[in-house]
N, C-alpha and C positions, 0 to 999 in steps of 0.2 A: 616665382619662376617654376619651381618644381610642382606647385599646386596646379598651375596652368597646364603643364605638360601631362599631369595625371588626370586632369579635368575634375578636380575636387574643389568644391566651393570653399572659400576662406572661412565661412561660418562653421563648416564641418570640422575643419582643422582646429579652430579656436575652441569649439565645444569639446573636442578631444583633449586639448592641452589643459583646459581649465575644469576638467571633469572632477566632481567630488562625489564620493559614494554616499548614498543616503543612510540614515540610521537603520532603516528597515533592512537594507542590503547588508549592512555591517552585522546586524543581529542575525540575519539568515546564515551568514558564513560561520558565525560562532555556533549557532544551533546545529548546522550540518556536521561540524567537527564533533560536537557533543553527542549527536545521534549516532554517528559512526562508532564512537568509543563504546557507547552503551550496547549497540548492536553487536560489535565484535566481542565484547566481554560476556555476552550471553549466547555464544555459539551460533551467531547469525540466525537465531530462531525467532527473534522478535519482529513483529510487523508493526504497523502504525498504531493500533490500539494499545499494545503493550509498551511501545516507546512513549506514547502519550502518558501512560501511567508512571513510567519510570521518570519522565520529566516532572510530573506532578510531585513525585517524592522529593525532588530537588527544588520544590516551590517555583517551578516554571510551568505556567499554565498556558497552553497554546491549543488551537483548534485542530481537529483531526485532519481537516483538508490541508491546512498549512504543513502539518507534519508529513502528509502523503506527498505533497509537492516537493518538499525538501528531500524526502527519501528518493523520489524519482530523479531529481537533479543530481544527487550524490551517488546514485546507483546502488542504493540500499534496498534489499528485498529479503523477505523471510525464506529460508530454505525449507521450512516445514510446510507440510500440506495437510489438509484436513483428512482424517481417516474416513474411508468410505464405509457407510453402514447400509447393508442391504435392507430395503424397506420390508417390513413384515406386516401381516394382516392380524389384527387383534380381534378376537371374537369373545364377546362377553356372555355367551350362553353355551350350554353343552351342545355337542355336535348331534345333529339329528341322524337317525338311522337311514341307510341307503336302501330305499324300498325297491328300486328297480334292479338291484344287483342280481337277484335270484330269478328274475323273469327269463323265460325262454326267448332266444333270439328268433325273430320272425324272418324266415327266408322268403323273399318275394320273387 
């Protein structure tokens, strides 16, 4: 009766009642908690590459894309940013003399 009033199919209701979490989803929830702990214990400075290495130290090997996805779902992000280095020009020969510096300016 309630399902008819809400216009929800019976199959949707029974799918919801008999829902079983998959092993991958269960593993993802455990990994999210572990990633959050590692992230908070390291001053929120770790991004996906460092978190991946920290998990590898615990003998948990996962791909970088999976870790990035879990970080996004858990709202984990690194508060560090890369330092900006001004690009420089490297010259591998001695500087040549400025030959036009002493020429007289031509007034036209």
